[in-house]
Structure formats: structure tokens, C-alpha cells
Wavefront OBJ file of the C-alpha trace (Angstrom):
o trace
v -25.372 21.180 23.121
v -27.336 20.036 20.076
v -30.688 19.442 21.785
v -32.433 22.104 19.687
v -31.534 20.415 16.378
v -34.490 18.548 14.927
v -33.831 15.108 13.459
v -34.146 14.696 9.684
v -34.515 11.662 7.487
v -31.290 9.834 6.765
v -31.814 9.998 2.999
v -32.486 13.756 2.999
v -29.371 14.467 5.060
v -27.149 12.262 2.901
v -28.455 13.915 -0.257
v -28.045 17.402 1.167
v -24.560 16.929 2.616
v -23.433 14.871 -0.389
v -24.507 17.711 -2.681
v -22.495 20.205 -0.629
v -19.507 17.841 -0.537
v -19.639 17.232 -4.286
v -19.852 20.961 -5.008
v -16.799 21.466 -2.801
v -14.906 18.695 -4.611
v -15.857 20.130 -8.002
v -14.840 23.664 -7.023
v -11.131 22.843 -7.135
v -9.177 24.654 -9.878
v -7.271 21.423 -10.516
v -8.352 18.293 -12.362
v -8.355 16.431 -9.031
v -9.178 16.987 -5.358
v -5.804 17.952 -3.794
v -6.426 16.216 -0.476
v -9.096 14.277 1.400
v -8.480 13.771 5.096
v -10.559 11.231 7.033
v -10.037 11.100 10.813
v -11.420 8.634 13.355
v -11.474 9.602 17.028
v -13.316 6.336 17.768
v -16.303 4.362 16.415
v -18.655 7.112 17.613
v -16.845 10.154 16.280
v -15.145 10.967 12.990
v -14.674 13.738 10.453
v -13.547 14.337 6.914
v -12.004 17.418 5.338
v -12.059 18.028 1.596
v -9.391 20.496 0.525
v -10.170 22.156 -2.806
v -7.350 24.738 -2.825
v -5.098 26.821 -0.583
v -7.134 27.830 2.498
v -10.286 26.433 0.894
v -11.827 23.371 2.504
v -15.056 21.763 3.657
v -14.919 20.185 7.114
v -17.689 17.766 8.155
v -17.736 16.186 11.624
v -19.931 13.287 12.780
v -20.651 12.564 16.448
v -22.955 10.022 18.080
v -25.228 11.543 20.727
v -27.877 9.853 22.882
v -30.667 10.830 20.477
v -28.953 10.474 17.106
v -25.980 11.433 14.959
v -25.023 15.112 14.843
v -23.424 16.325 11.617
v -21.546 19.600 11.835
v -20.044 21.207 8.753
v -17.851 24.279 8.264
v -16.577 25.932 5.102
v -13.068 27.478 5.137
v -13.277 27.945 8.909
v -12.610 26.200 12.223
v -14.854 28.566 14.187
v -17.787 26.797 15.852
v -19.896 29.906 15.259
v -19.584 29.324 11.511
v -20.838 25.745 11.667
v -24.123 24.337 10.354
v -25.507 21.358 12.283
v -28.022 18.629 11.406
v -29.159 15.492 13.196
v -30.334 12.059 12.032
v -30.843 8.641 13.592
v -30.832 5.048 12.426
v -27.172 4.946 11.398
v -23.618 5.352 12.749
v -21.013 8.099 12.235
v -18.680 5.777 10.287
v -21.396 4.449 7.990
v -22.863 7.901 7.367
v -19.515 9.553 6.604
v -18.533 6.680 4.297
v -21.881 6.832 2.456
v -21.462 10.541 1.801
v -17.896 10.100 0.544
v -18.936 7.205 -1.697
v -21.751 9.269 -3.179
v -19.868 12.531 -3.624
v -16.115 11.955 -3.830
v -15.073 8.428 -4.745
v -15.531 8.943 -8.467
v -13.098 11.879 -8.321
v -9.301 11.493 -8.633
v -7.503 12.521 -5.440
v -4.060 13.967 -4.919
v -3.747 12.564 -1.388
v -6.027 10.398 0.732
v -5.086 10.807 4.392
v -6.378 8.428 7.074
v -5.926 9.215 10.779
v -6.656 6.985 13.763
v -6.586 8.339 17.310
v -7.110 5.027 19.110
v -3.998 2.828 18.657
v -5.931 -0.357 19.499
v -5.806 -2.572 16.367
v -9.159 -4.176 17.247
v -10.891 -0.789 17.371
v -9.285 0.215 14.080
v -10.460 -3.054 12.532
v -14.050 -2.313 13.641
v -13.897 1.071 11.915
v -12.327 -0.370 8.780
v -14.869 -3.198 8.564
v -17.769 -0.771 8.939
v -16.373 1.392 6.148
v -15.885 -1.646 3.925
v -19.372 -2.989 4.625
v -20.883 0.387 3.705
v -18.919 0.590 0.456
v -19.812 -2.964 -0.535
v -23.516 -2.480 0.130
v -23.980 0.622 -2.002
v -24.657 -1.283 -5.227
v -24.976 -5.051 -5.568
v -21.820 -6.462 -7.124
v -20.109 -3.056 -7.329
v -17.219 -1.884 -5.165
v -16.233 1.723 -4.562
v -12.514 2.548 -4.463
v -10.674 5.705 -3.476
v -8.505 6.955 -6.358
v -5.524 8.759 -4.781
v -2.063 9.289 -6.219
v -0.752 9.114 -2.657
v -2.103 7.353 0.428
v -1.076 8.647 3.863
v -1.787 7.175 7.303
v -0.796 8.630 10.659
v 1.672 7.071 13.091
v -1.019 5.317 15.177
v -2.337 3.330 12.222
v -1.841 -0.408 12.674
v 0.312 -2.053 10.003
v -2.345 -4.613 9.074
v -4.962 -1.873 8.709
v -2.540 0.073 6.503
v -2.218 -3.010 4.291
v -5.978 -3.628 4.292
v -6.659 -0.178 2.872
v -4.403 -1.038 -0.078
v -6.073 -4.389 -0.607
v -9.702 -3.337 -0.221
v -10.204 0.407 -0.728
v -7.549 1.894 -3.030
v -7.274 1.984 -6.806
v -3.743 0.576 -7.124
v -3.522 1.505 -10.801
v -3.593 5.198 -9.923
v -1.662 4.915 -6.631
v 1.995 6.007 -6.852
v 3.075 6.448 -3.235
v 2.071 5.387 0.277
v 3.376 6.839 3.528
v 2.985 6.764 7.294
v 3.490 10.257 8.734
v 4.439 11.585 12.161
v 4.631 15.195 13.347
v 7.329 15.970 15.934
v 7.255 19.459 17.402
v 8.783 21.581 20.093
v 6.786 23.866 22.328
v 6.225 27.372 20.943
v 7.263 26.532 17.368
v 4.797 26.147 14.506
v 7.256 26.186 11.624
v 8.431 22.975 9.906
v 12.222 22.757 9.887
v 13.027 19.312 8.495
v 11.557 16.094 7.191
v 12.839 12.528 7.564
v 11.431 9.782 5.389
v 12.328 6.292 4.237
v 11.599 5.123 0.713
v 11.274 1.653 -0.774
v 9.170 0.123 -3.544
v 6.492 -2.532 -3.730
v 7.980 -4.387 -6.681
v 4.725 -5.914 -7.856
v 2.893 -2.602 -8.326
v 5.764 -0.083 -8.215
v 4.305 1.954 -5.351
v 6.802 3.934 -3.291
v 6.440 3.181 0.421
v 7.705 5.776 2.869
v 7.680 6.526 6.554
v 7.672 10.286 7.084
v 8.416 12.385 10.160
v 7.958 16.166 10.113
v 10.045 18.136 12.633
v 9.735 21.723 13.823
v 13.003 21.487 15.752
v 16.324 22.583 14.315
v 18.221 19.637 12.751
v 21.097 18.250 14.820
v 23.353 15.183 14.997
v 20.547 13.076 16.499
v 18.698 13.337 13.215
v 21.627 11.818 11.334
v 21.891 8.982 13.863
v 18.185 8.332 13.429
v 18.626 8.420 9.668
v 21.399 5.804 9.810
v 19.249 3.458 11.903
v 16.349 3.828 9.488
v 18.607 3.185 6.491
v 19.801 -0.076 8.049
v 16.237 -1.201 8.744
v 14.683 -0.582 5.343
v 14.993 -2.220 1.965
v 15.344 1.251 0.526
v 16.937 4.494 1.675
v 16.369 7.190 4.298
v 16.313 10.909 3.544
v 16.607 14.063 5.630
v 15.199 17.165 3.912
v 16.035 20.639 5.236
v 13.326 23.318 5.066
v 15.596 26.343 5.484
v 18.421 27.335 3.191
v 20.300 28.510 6.282
v 20.536 24.842 7.311
v 22.518 24.143 4.144
v 25.615 24.986 6.201
v 25.626 21.266 7.009
v 27.059 20.787 3.525
v 30.337 22.382 4.636
v 30.807 19.899 7.448
v 30.989 16.993 5.014
v 34.455 16.141 3.704
v 34.922 14.888 0.199
v 34.903 15.774 -3.465
v 31.902 17.366 -5.103
v 30.300 15.392 -7.931
v 27.954 16.762 -10.537
v 24.988 14.431 -10.092
v 22.769 15.965 -12.779
v 22.102 19.368 -14.303
v 20.596 20.675 -11.047
v 22.371 18.881 -8.196
v 25.850 18.725 -6.688
v 26.574 15.734 -4.465
v 29.132 14.672 -1.871
v 29.371 10.937 -1.262
v 30.438 10.188 2.319
v 31.194 6.675 3.593
v 29.725 6.256 7.075
v 30.650 2.622 7.776
v 31.489 -0.605 5.982
v 27.874 -0.857 4.889
v 26.424 2.677 4.966
v 26.901 5.590 2.592
v 25.472 9.119 2.566
v 24.740 11.336 -0.425
v 24.743 15.010 0.543
v 22.828 16.785 -2.222
v 22.803 20.529 -2.891
v 20.790 22.461 -5.455
v 19.439 25.977 -5.869
v 16.422 24.800 -3.894
v 18.352 23.672 -0.817
v 19.927 20.650 0.883
v 18.919 17.031 1.452
v 20.831 13.879 2.401
v 20.111 10.279 1.381
v 21.572 7.400 3.434
v 21.502 3.784 2.308
v 23.372 0.514 2.496
v 25.833 -0.159 -0.325
v 23.453 -2.745 -1.771
v 20.524 -0.340 -1.796
v 22.682 2.459 -3.166
v 23.072 0.428 -6.345
v 19.433 -0.683 -6.317
v 18.060 2.853 -6.064
v 20.735 4.691 -8.002
v 18.313 5.755 -10.729
v 16.145 7.436 -8.056
v 19.112 9.439 -6.784
v 20.349 10.634 -10.141
v 16.879 11.680 -11.338
v 16.158 13.844 -8.290
v 16.311 17.526 -9.245
v 14.819 18.897 -6.015
v 14.807 16.789 -2.859
v 12.902 19.266 -0.716
v 9.499 17.944 -1.794
v 6.744 20.006 -0.140
v 9.304 22.350 1.445
v 10.218 23.917 -1.906
v 8.088 26.882 -2.902
v 9.408 26.779 -6.459
v 9.069 23.063 -7.234
v 6.252 21.784 -5.005
v 2.610 21.906 -6.003
v 1.266 25.159 -4.536
v -1.333 23.314 -2.469
v 1.196 20.853 -1.000
v 3.560 23.701 -0.111
v 0.776 25.512 1.744
v -0.599 22.371 3.411
v 2.670 21.231 5.000
v 3.720 24.747 5.965
v 0.350 25.193 7.632
v 0.144 21.684 9.115
v 1.559 22.481 12.592
v -1.155 25.114 13.011
v -3.660 22.334 13.443
v -2.538 22.389 17.075
v -4.314 25.741 17.315
v -7.149 25.169 14.851
v -8.025 21.553 15.734
v -6.433 20.680 19.082
v -8.662 17.596 19.449
v -7.679 16.268 16.032
v -3.902 16.307 16.022
v -1.238 13.934 17.327
v 2.227 15.357 17.842
v 5.381 14.197 19.578
v 7.074 16.969 21.510
v 10.775 17.619 20.977
v 13.044 19.506 23.360
v 14.178 22.903 22.164
v 17.801 23.237 21.109
v 19.836 25.387 23.527
v 21.119 27.662 20.743
v 17.596 28.203 19.483
v 16.466 29.037 23.021
v 19.032 31.814 23.114
v 18.048 33.017 19.665
v 21.298 31.981 17.988
v 21.161 30.892 14.364
v 23.777 29.404 12.081
v 25.394 31.841 9.697
v 24.262 31.548 6.113
v 27.513 32.636 4.491
v 30.076 30.258 6.001
v 30.688 28.275 2.825
v 34.016 26.534 2.529
v 35.884 26.200 -0.740
v 34.673 23.068 -2.519
v 36.793 20.721 -4.601
v 34.977 19.918 -7.855
v 35.446 16.865 -10.026
v 36.419 18.521 -13.310
v 35.461 15.672 -15.602
v 32.097 14.001 -15.336
v 32.665 10.873 -13.283
v 30.624 7.855 -14.443
v 30.180 7.029 -10.760
v 32.342 3.898 -10.845
v 33.217 4.728 -7.262
v 29.548 4.175 -6.439
v 29.412 0.754 -8.041
v 27.184 2.208 -10.775
v 27.573 2.396 -14.515
v 25.484 5.439 -15.317
v 26.061 6.439 -18.926
v 24.946 9.966 -19.659
v 26.341 13.106 -21.155
v 28.021 15.609 -18.922
v 25.435 18.087 -17.603
v 26.010 21.729 -18.454
v 26.541 23.837 -15.356
v 26.720 27.589 -15.806
v 29.192 29.661 -13.826
v 26.242 31.685 -12.523
v 24.527 28.575 -11.169
v 27.652 27.257 -9.472
v 28.214 30.605 -7.798
v 24.635 30.544 -6.565
v 25.142 27.142 -4.997
v 28.380 27.960 -3.247
l 1 2 3 4 5 6 7 8 9 10 11 12 13 14 15 16 17 18 19 20 21 22 23 24 25 26 27 28 29 30 31 32 33 34 35 36 37 38 39 40 41 42 43 44 45 46 47 48 49 50 51 52 53 54 55 56 57 58 59 60 61 62 63 64 65 66 67 68 69 70 71 72 73 74 75 76 77 78 79 80 81 82 83 84 85 86 87 88 89 90 91 92 93 94 95 96 97 98 99 100 101 102 103 104 105 106 107 108 109 110 111 112 113 114 115 116 117 118 119 120 121 122 123 124 125 126 127 128 129 130 131 132 133 134 135 136 137 138 139 140 141 142 143 144 145 146 147 148 149 150 151 152 153 154 155 156 157 158 159 160 161 162 163 164 165 166 167 168 169 170 171 172 173 174 175 176 177 178 179 180 181 182 183 184 185 186 187 188 189 190 191 192 193 194 195 196 197 198 199 200 201 202 203 204 205 206 207 208 209 210 211 212 213 214 215 216 217 218 219 220 221 222 223 224 225 226 227 228 229 230 231 232 233 234 235 236 237 238 239 240 241 242 243 244 245 246 247 248 249 250 251 252 253 254 255 256 257 258 259 260 261 262 263 264 265 266 267 268 269 270 271 272 273 274 275 276 277 278 279 280 281 282 283 284 285 286 287 288 289 290 291 292 293 294 295 296 297 298 299 300 301 302 303 304 305 306 307 308 309 310 311 312 313 314 315 316 317 318 319 320 321 322 323 324 325 326 327 328 329 330 331 332 333 334 335 336 337 338 339 340 341 342 343 344 345 346 347 348 349 350 351 352 353 354 355 356 357 358 359 360 361 362 363 364 365 366 367 368 369 370 371 372 373 374 375 376 377 378 379 380 381 382 383 384 385 386 387 388 389 390 391 392 393 394 395 396 397 398 399
């Protein structure tokens, strides 16, 4: 396929591609690169994608052939006809990609660094990691390159020890605020995200939020809540289900209990699930989300709950960073754009969705409000704050 590409010197190619990569990283309208995605098919094939803005990205793929390494790059396109290809020898795809990133990107702050492995074998992942690390360490004697993301994301096939090794060897932990392992679960024929489940806990020594995230395109049902309860019991934190559609906020009506004013943006129903589990159903103008935790962790993470003004994260067009909103809305389309570079878990389609039925959006029940601001003694907390001011207009919007 690439037989007609003449080989070039390794240094010339690195300089050329690094210049293009750096220009792409510098072209962002933000003070940081919104997202860098690095994917490893195996030791002989990898790619990285630098996202500079909504629908603006540079995609560079590296593949080992019998006569050298082929580098294929595309700007704002997945069409092979738009690609530019070069070939070099005397190196490996992992080493070459890492060298280019070290030269062009690693001095830039990142919004998100995303790492994807497609071979679940921990030994193969360790080979890739070690080759990256060796390349970074050899750039300058006595100097180590570090990625500088605010958030680090790995896919569901990433081995736990490799996930930890990235933190220990390749990330600037001073800048890092959150780490996550993400999974995409989809049904056939649907490319729209419907809900998000994640678990959150903190690394006490460096105050980094750790989360496991699963993105669903299927309509939320009772199985999701069962899954959420299991995750809450198995984490030293809490589990959250975030609903993408406001029409799914009808779940709020199914929960029995008084409505508490959590803060100046959020109403909350506290529902006891068992002797040791409690759910917070949260409703704001943005939409609905539910946190489930043990009683012990409810107290431990209470400040996180009461500070949350919008729990929809990347699902919220109003509150999310515009790039994050676009990226996660567009994420399922990678099945079409990059079928070789996506891992999804298929979900069965809900019978009502098959028939085209949808929950009504106006079936709100009358809610019982707590008239005076409760200091949350019922929650085992002693939050001391002034009563938030809720306007009649805002309350009517919510209910």
C-alpha cells in the first residue's frame, strides 16, 4: 500500500512532523491543548490525536511495515484520501511517536491526556510503556519529560499496574486533578449518549479524584441503579449516574421523600436504600443525577455533594467546557470514523425504545418541600451555611 513512499531520514521526519504537531497544539484558542489521545493497537502500530478545538484535530498514525515505519497524518479528517504519508527506518512506532510528542507537546498544558490500549495483555502493555519511558528518559541526559494534564484517562483494557505507572513515571502530579478509567457501552443503531456512570474517590496524598466512568447510549433502567449500588459498596467513595436527557428526569418522581434545598442551584431527595446505602437524587435546571454511597462515605464526601451545582458534567451544554461537550457527544461516532480504533460493549435495546415509546416529560408529581433550611442533621452532617435564595421562577422551572 505504501510501497511508493520513499524513506526519509529519521531526524528530518521528526522535525517535520513535530513542527506540524506543535503548530496544531499552538493553534488552540485556549491556553491549553483540550485533549491529547494516544492509542496503542500493539507494539507495531499506534496513533495520537491532538484536539485543538471543536472538530479541529491532527491525527498521526504510525505503522511498522517490512521496509520501515509509515507515518500517516490527517488534519480535521478521517478520510484516507486526505492523508499525507512518509516513511522512515531505524526506529519503532512507539519510540517515534513518543519522540514527536516529547518535542512538540510535552511542554504544553493539557486538558485531558487519554491513553488507550487494544491488547489487554499486561506484558504487552508493559513493553509499550517501557519503550515510551526509555524514549522520554533518553531525550536529554538527567532530564525527564512529563505530560501535564489536568485529567488523565485510560480505557477499560488498561492494566491497573500500567495505570499506576503512568502516574508515577509520566504525569505532572502537581497539575493533575482527576484520573479516570472509561468504558463505552452502546446499543446497535444508536450513536447518542444517554447516561454516564462513574465512581469517585480521592488519593489523599495528592488530592487527585479517581473515577471509573462508563458511557451508555442505552436508555437508563433499573439495572443501572443496581449496578450503581454495587459500585458504591465496592469503592471508598461514591457512585454517580448522570442523565443526558431532561426527559429522563422523570425518574425524580419515582423517588419518595421530602425535597431538600441542597444549595442555590440544586434540590435533593435523600433515599435510604439499605442499612448501609443511601442515594441522593439531585435536580437542577440542568437536569438530573443521583449519587449513591455508604453512610460512612456520605459523611466523608459531604462537601463534594453540597458544592455540586451541575452534576451532568460533559452532558450539560450550559456548564461544560464547549470542547468537552462536543467531544463526548461526538464520541460514539468513532465507530463510524475510526472502526479499528474503538472498543465498545454492546447493550441490548430496551423494548420501549424499539417500539419508539418515550417517557413523558410533563408527568411531574407534587413535591413536598422542606420550608426551613435543614442543617442536614438527618445526614449525619453539620453543614453551617445560610439558607440559599430560591426564586419562585426557578422552582417552577424545576418542577
